[in-house]
C-alpha positions in Angstrom: -16.5 30.2 8.9 -14.7 27.1 10.0 -11.6 25.8 8.2 -9.9 22.6 9.3 -7.1 20.6 7.7 -5.9 17.5 9.7 -2.2 16.6 9.5 -1.5 14.3 6.6 1.6 12.8 5.0 2.5 11.2 1.6 3.1 7.6 2.7 5.9 5.3 1.4 3.2 2.7 0.5 0.6 4.1 -2.0 0.2 1.7 -4.9 -3.2 0.8 -3.4 -5.1 3.7 -1.8 -6.6 1.5 0.9 -3.1 0.7 2.2 -1.9 4.3 1.7 -4.5 6.1 3.8 -3.8 4.7 7.2 -0.1 5.4 6.7 -0.9 8.9 5.5 -2.6 9.5 8.9 0.1 7.9 11.2 3.0 9.1 9.0 2.9 12.6 10.5 4.4 11.1 13.7 8.0 9.9 13.8 6.9 7.0 16.0 5.2 5.4 13.1 8.4 4.3 11.4 9.2 1.6 13.9 5.9 -0.1 13.0 6.1 0.6 9.2 9.6 -0.8 9.0 8.5 -3.9 11.0 5.9 -4.6 8.4 5.3 -4.4 4.6 7.8 -7.1 3.8 5.7 -10.0 2.5 3.9 -9.7 -0.8 1.2 -11.8 -2.4 -0.1 -12.1 -6.0 -3.1 -13.9 -7.3 -2.6 -16.7 -9.8 -5.9 -15.6 -11.3 -4.6 -12.0 -11.5 -6.8 -10.9 -14.4 -10.0 -11.1 -12.3 -8.6 -10.2 -8.9 -9.6 -6.7 -7.5 -6.2 -6.4 -5.9 -4.0 -8.7 -7.9 -0.5 -7.9 -6.4 0.4 -6.1 -3.2 1.8 -6.2 0.2 0.1 -9.0 2.2 -2.1 -7.4 4.8 -4.7 -9.3 6.7 -6.5 -6.1 7.6 -5.2 -2.8 6.1 -7.0 -0.7 8.9 -5.5 -2.7 11.8 -2.7 -0.6 13.1 -1.5 0.0 16.7 -0.9 3.7 16.0 -4.3 4.2 14.4 -7.6 4.8 16.2 -10.3 3.4 13.9 -14.1 3.6 13.9 -15.8 1.3 11.4 -19.2 1.5 9.9 -21.1 0.2 6.8 -22.8 2.8 4.6 -26.0 0.7 4.9 -26.1 1.9 8.5 -25.6 5.6 7.8 -29.3 6.4 7.3 -29.8 5.6 11.0 -27.9 8.8 11.8 -30.7 10.8 10.1 -28.4 13.5 8.8 -26.6 14.5 5.7 -23.2 13.1 4.7 -21.7 16.5 4.4 -22.4 17.5 8.0 -21.4 14.1 9.2 -18.0 14.3 7.6 -17.4 17.8 8.8 -18.2 16.8 12.4 -15.9 13.8 12.1 -13.1 16.0 10.9 -13.9 18.4 13.8 -13.3 15.5 16.1 -9.9 14.8 14.6 -10.9 11.9 12.3 -10.2 11.7 8.6 -13.0 9.9 6.8 -12.3 6.9 4.5 -15.1 6.0 2.1 -16.0 5.5 -1.5 -17.4 8.1 -3.9 -18.7 8.0 -7.5 -15.8 9.5 -9.5 -18.3 10.8 -12.0 -18.8 13.7 -9.6 -15.3 14.0 -8.2 -13.1 16.7 -9.9 -9.5 15.9 -10.8 -10.3 12.2 -11.1 -10.0 10.0 -14.2 -13.7 9.3 -14.5 -15.0 12.8 -13.7 -17.9 13.6 -16.0 -17.3 10.4 -18.0 -18.8 7.4 -16.3 -20.0 6.1 -12.9 -17.0 4.5 -11.1 -16.8 3.8 -7.4 -13.4 4.6 -5.9 -12.1 5.2 -2.4 -10.9 8.6 -1.0 -9.7 10.0 2.3 -11.3 13.2 3.4 -9.1 15.1 5.8 -10.2 18.7 5.8 -12.8 21.3 4.9 -13.3 25.0 4.3 -16.8 26.3 5.0 -16.2 29.7 3.3 -15.1 28.0 0.1 -17.6 25.2 0.5 -15.1 22.4 -0.2 -13.6 19.2 1.3 -9.9 18.3 1.0 -9.3 14.8 -0.5 -6.2 12.6 -0.7 -5.7 10.2 -3.6 -4.7 9.7 -7.2 -5.8 12.4 -9.6 -6.6 12.1 -13.4 -2.8 12.2 -14.1 -2.3 9.3 -11.7 -0.4 11.5 -9.3 -1.0 10.9 -5.6 -1.8 14.1 -3.7 -4.4 16.5 -2.5 -7.4 18.0 -4.3 -10.7 19.6 -3.4 -14.4 18.8 -4.0 -17.4 21.1 -3.4 -19.9 20.1 -0.7 -22.5 19.8 -3.4 -20.5 17.4 -5.6 -19.4 15.4 -2.6 -23.1 14.9 -1.7 -23.8 13.8 -5.2 -20.8 11.6 -5.4 -21.9 9.8 -2.2 -25.6 9.5 -2.9 -25.2 8.3 -6.5 -23.3 5.2 -5.4 -26.7 3.6 -4.9 -27.5 3.8 -8.6 -25.0 1.2 -9.7 -23.2 -1.8 -8.2 -20.8 -0.7 -5.4 -19.1 -3.5 -3.4 -17.1 -1.1 -1.2 -19.5 -0.1 1.6 -17.1 1.1 4.2 -17.1 4.3 6.1 -14.0 4.2 8.3 -12.8 7.0 10.6 -9.0 7.3 11.1 -7.2 9.3 13.8 -3.6 9.0 15.1 -3.5 7.1 18.4 -1.5 9.6 20.5 -1.1 7.2 23.4 0.3 4.3 21.4 3.9 3.2 20.7 5.5 0.5 18.7 9.3 -0.2 18.8 11.0 -1.6 15.7 10.7 -5.4 16.0 13.8 -7.1 14.5 12.5 -10.6 15.3 9.3 -9.9 13.3 11.4 -8.5 10.5 13.5 -11.7 10.4 10.4 -13.9 10.4 8.9 -11.9 7.6 12.1 -11.9 5.5 12.1 -15.7 5.8 8.5 -15.9 4.8 9.3 -13.8 1.7 12.5 -15.7 0.8 10.9 -19.2 1.2 7.5 -18.0 -0.3 5.6 -19.2 2.8 1.9 -18.8 2.9 1.6 -16.0 5.4 -2.2 -16.1 5.2 -2.1 -19.4 7.2 -1.1 -17.4 10.3 -4.6 -15.8 10.2 -6.7 -18.8 9.3 -8.4 -18.7 12.7 -9.9 -15.4 11.5 -10.4 -16.1 7.8 -10.1 -18.9 5.3 -7.0 -18.2 3.1 -7.7 -17.5 -0.5 -6.8 -20.5 -2.7 -4.9 -18.8 -5.4 -2.5 -16.5 -3.5 1.3 -16.9 -4.2 3.7 -15.4 -1.8 7.2 -13.9 -1.7 9.8 -14.7 -4.3 7.4 -17.1 -6.0 5.3 -14.0 -7.0 7.9 -13.3 -9.7 6.6 -16.3 -11.7 3.1 -14.9 -11.8 4.4 -11.4 -12.4 6.2 -12.7 -15.5 3.0 -14.3 -16.7 1.3 -10.8 -16.4 4.2 -9.1 -18.3 4.2 -11.7 -21.1 0.4 -11.5 -21.4 0.6 -7.8 -22.3 1.9 -8.8 -25.8 -1.7 -9.7 -26.6 -3.3 -6.8 -24.8 -5.3 -4.7 -27.4 -6.7 -2.5 -24.7 -5.4 1.1 -24.9 -5.0 1.1 -21.1 -2.1 -0.9 -19.6 -2.2 -1.7 -15.9 0.8 0.0 -14.4 0.1 -1.1 -10.8 2.0 -4.4 -11.1 5.3 -2.8 -12.0 4.7 0.1 -9.6 4.1 -2.4 -6.8 7.3 -4.2 -7.7 9.2 -0.9 -7.4 7.4 0.1 -4.2 8.4 -3.1 -2.5 12.1 -2.5 -3.4 11.8 1.1 -2.4 10.5 0.3 1.0 13.1 -2.5 1.5 15.9 0.0 0.6 14.5 2.4 3.2 14.2 -0.4 5.8 17.8 -1.6 5.3 19.1 2.0 5.6 17.0 2.4 8.8 18.4 -0.9 10.2 22.0 0.0 9.2 21.8 3.4 10.9 20.5 1.8 14.1 23.0 -1.0 14.2 20.6 -3.9 13.5 22.7 -5.3 10.7 26.4 -5.8 9.9 27.6 -3.0 7.6 30.6 -5.0 6.2 28.5 -6.7 3.4 27.4 -3.4 1.8 23.8 -4.4 2.0 22.5 -0.9 2.1 24.0 0.0 -1.3 23.0 -3.2 -2.9 19.3 -2.9 -1.8 19.4 0.7 -3.1 20.7 -0.6 -6.5 17.9 -3.2 -6.6 15.4 -0.4 -6.1 16.9 1.4 -9.1 16.7 -1.7 -11.2 13.0 -2.0 -10.3 12.5 1.6 -11.2 14.1 1.1 -14.6 11.9 -1.9 -15.2 8.8 0.2 -14.4 10.0 2.9 -16.7 10.5 0.4 -19.5 6.9 -0.8 -18.9 5.7 2.8 -19.3 7.6 2.9 -22.6 5.9 -0.3 -23.7 2.5 1.1 -22.8 3.1 3.9 -25.3 5.0 2.1 -28.0 3.6 -1.5 -27.7 6.9 -2.8 -28.9 7.5 -6.5 -27.9 11.2 -5.9 -27.3 10.4 -3.8 -24.3 8.6 -6.7 -22.7 11.4 -9.1 -23.5 13.8 -6.7 -21.8 11.5 -6.4 -18.7 11.2 -10.1 -18.4 15.0 -10.5 -18.4 15.3 -7.7 -15.8 12.7 -9.3 -13.5 14.3 -12.7 -13.6 17.7 -11.2 -12.7 16.0 -9.3 -9.8 14.6 -12.6 -8.5 18.0 -14.2 -8.3 19.6 -11.0 -6.8 16.9 -10.9 -4.2 17.3 -14.5 -3.3 21.0 -13.8 -2.4 20.4 -10.5 -0.8 17.6 -11.8 1.5 19.8 -14.7 2.5 22.7 -12.4 3.4 20.4 -10.0 5.2 19.0 -12.8 7.3 22.5 -14.0 8.1 23.6 -10.5 9.1 20.5 -10.2 11.5 21.1 -13.6 13.0 24.7 -12.8 13.8 23.8 -9.6 15.6 23.8 -10.0 19.4 21.0 -8.4 21.4 21.7 -6.5 24.7 21.7 -9.7 26.6 24.4 -11.2 24.3 22.1 -13.8 22.6 22.0 -14.1 18.9 18.8 -13.8 17.0 19.0 -17.6 16.3 19.3 -18.3 20.0 16.2 -16.2 20.6 14.1 -18.5 18.4 14.4 -17.0 14.9 14.2 -19.9 12.5 17.3 -20.8 10.6 
């Protein structure tokens, strides 16, 4: 009996599973950090956040476009052309070294919030199988909202895939992910500086990709996202739903967490001046974001308005702290000479 588990990691970006899965695949290789730390700086939030499928997150034109990732893309509408079952297809893909990214009906997926309760289409990453046990290995959020591994029987997997056709399911992708062993990507300090400026000045990063797609008309970027985030927080005072959306505050923390990791990475490698204590200050900002997220969790249980008032005050202070920190970080990067002796400003990084 065959048993295969492809290498997988817990990624630093996992608020949204579609962003997490490519990083889970490439994160097993140390080469991935140069690319990860060169990206995931700009954020975007929808003004019409209440109806947006992904209201707040890192701005990504294409979450599956990654120089360290080999990707094969297919729509589930084409799958019948293969004239074979989904279980055998996924096992064969894993046998070729590809993890499989697709949607399943959570009604049939154990250890998921909607298991046995209602039909709900949600994405998963399948990265292993055990023929003797008759199970696949899945990565994703479980019923306790913890990101990690779980298993599903071949029978339930087949049911979870087939039953997607019995109710509306806008997510039709079947993507195959494998680490690109031949690729490399060095940390790009100029790209980081450009992205930091985009965040600091709330530039519309989507305009850089308008040749490929028309930018969405209600996206707000960078520091300006705090204004919309505040609207979301304040709107919770009227929320009578027993479920409170934690993803906004988790995304806020995740952004600060990754920035703190990035600044530590840059400091260790001599990309920024250490005299300003930026590493410690970004780490403190992460702790502040974590405290705000924890306060929001308390609100979700108590529904006391004073928790929201405290969170709004914390978020406003974070915005002003970030404005200063990003300005100082950019100044530190611009002053750093490269190997040829030119400063970043002289190499074309905007001032």
